[in-house]
N, C-alpha and C positions, 0 to 999 in steps of 0.2 A: 632545207625548206620543208616545212611541214604544212601541207594543205589540210586544214581541219574543216571538214564539212559538217554542217549540222544535219542531224537526221531529218528525213523528209517529213516525218510527222510533226516536228517543230515548225518547219517552213509552212506546212498546211495550216497549222494552228494560227500562226502569225498572219497568214493571208486571210483566213476566215475572220480573225479578230479585226483586222483593219477593214475588211469588207463590211462587217457588221457596224463598225463605228461610222464608216462612210454612209451606209444606208440610214442609220439613225440620224446623222447630221442632215442628210438630204430631206428626210421625212419631217424633222423638226423645222427646217427652213421652209418647207412647203406649207406646213400648218401655220407658221408665223405669217407667211405671205398671204394665205387665204384669210386669216384673221384680220390682217391689215386692210386688205381689199374690202372685206365686209364692213369694217368700222368706217372706212373712208366712204363707201357707197351709202352708208346710213346717214352720213353727214351732208351728202349732196343728193339732190333729186333732179330728175329731168323736168324741164319746163320749156314752153314755146314762147319765143319772143314775138309778141303781136305786131311789132313794127317790121319784122323780117318776113313774116308769114305771107305766102302768095296764094293762099286758098286753093291748093292743088288737089285736095280731096284725098290725099294718101293717108291722112290720120284715120279716116274711117276704115280703110282697107288693110293697112299694114300693122296695126296694133295687135299684140298677142292676146289682148282681151276682146271679148265679143259681148256687147258692143264696145267700141273703143273707149279708153280711159280719157281721151281728149274730148272735151265738151265745149259748147259755145257758152260764153258768159257775156253779161251785158253791163257796160259802164254807163249807168244811168245819167251821170253828170254830163256825158257827151251827147246823149240822145236828144234829138230834136222833137220827139214824140209826134212824128209826122203821121198824117192820115195816109199819105202815099209813101209807105215805108219800103225802101228797096231791099231790106232784109226779110221782109214778111211777104210781100206780094211779088208774083212773077212779073217780069218786065212787060209781058203781053197779056196781063190779066184782063178778063172780061169786065170785071167790076171791082171796086174797092170793098170787098166783103170777106167774111171769114170762110166762104165756101172753099172746099178742098181743091177745086180746080184752079183757084186763084192764088193759093199759098205756094211759096217757094220751097218750104221745108218738106222733104219727102215723108217725114214721120209725124208731122203736125206738132213738133216740139215747141213751137212759139205760140203763145196765147196772146191775143190782142184784146185790150180792155179800154173801153171808152172812158175818157176823163171829162172833157168838155170840148165844145166845138173850137177848133179843129184838131184837138189833141187826143192821142191814143198812147197807152202804155203797153210795152211788149215785155212779156215774161217768158223765160226759157224754162221748160220742164226738162231738167237734165236726164231724168230716167228715160225719156224718149229720144234724146239727142244722140246721134251716131257719130258726130264729129265730121260730117261731110263738107262743112265750110261753105255751103251754098248761100246761107243767110249772111255769112261774114263777107263773102264776095259781093253780094248785093248791097249790103250796108256800106261797104268801103267804096264801091263804085258810085252809088247814087245817094249816099247819106253821109253822116258824120263819122262813121267807122266805130260806133259804140259797141257793136257786136264783134267779138273776137274769140279765138280759141285759147283754152288753157288745159294743161294736164291736171286732172283731178286726182289728188294724192290718196284719197280714200279708195280709189279704184285701181290706181297704177301699181304695178308690181315692182317698179324701179329697177328694171333689168340693167345689168352691167352694160350691155350693148343694146340700146333701144332700137327696136326694129323700124320704128318710124324715123328716128334721127338718121339712121343709115341711108334712107332713101329720100330724105327731105331735099328738094331741089334748091331751097333758099338757105339751107344750113341754119334754120330758125330754132332748132332744138339745142339747148345748152344745159349744163349742170349748174344748179343754183343751190345756195345753202338751204338746208331743210328747215331752218327756223324762219326763213322768208321765202316760201316755196312758190309764190305766185307773182306773175309779172302783169298785173292788171293795168290797163290803160288809164292814166290819170289825166291825160291831156291829149291834144291832137298831134303832138310830136314826141319822140322818144325823150324820156326824162321830164316831160310836161307834167304839171301838177293840176289836179282838179280844184275847183273852188272850195270844196269841203276840206281838202288837205291844206289849202292856204289858210283857212279859218283856224284849223287845229294847230298848225305849225307856226 
């Protein structure tokens, strides 16, 4: 019996070659995985379901953006155009006026405009909105719920792991297709349709 052993230099070469091939395969797999994740995350964006939102105030504090990429939006079809607006005035307001001490919004992001007796229009100035949801809570409790929060995609970084979604107590954040990124209230119930949408469709 002849035990023919290969010289150690050939064993080392084979070991190094297989090690290099393995490293190349792992790195190519990693690059492919990262590319897949990036392409997938570009197709989906984070959004807040207004029917699940509990107005906890975490959108203002937990977003990586300052101020938050979550902003209040107004579904005008649902609005009652009330003089006594629960989303605009504090519950214990001294008067129904635009005085700062009577406003619910800490940054005065909601502007009130007289239309005719007894109707007022409320407009959100998004650059002032911090996403605290105080107006949303007031509108939901004492009004029609026309004010609600949405992630603004011109501001959002679309993080893989959204810091707000991670701490949302209602699990209201979800991934939605980038070509339909907003979940605007169209009716009083989830899946409801506004009058304008009924006319169009």
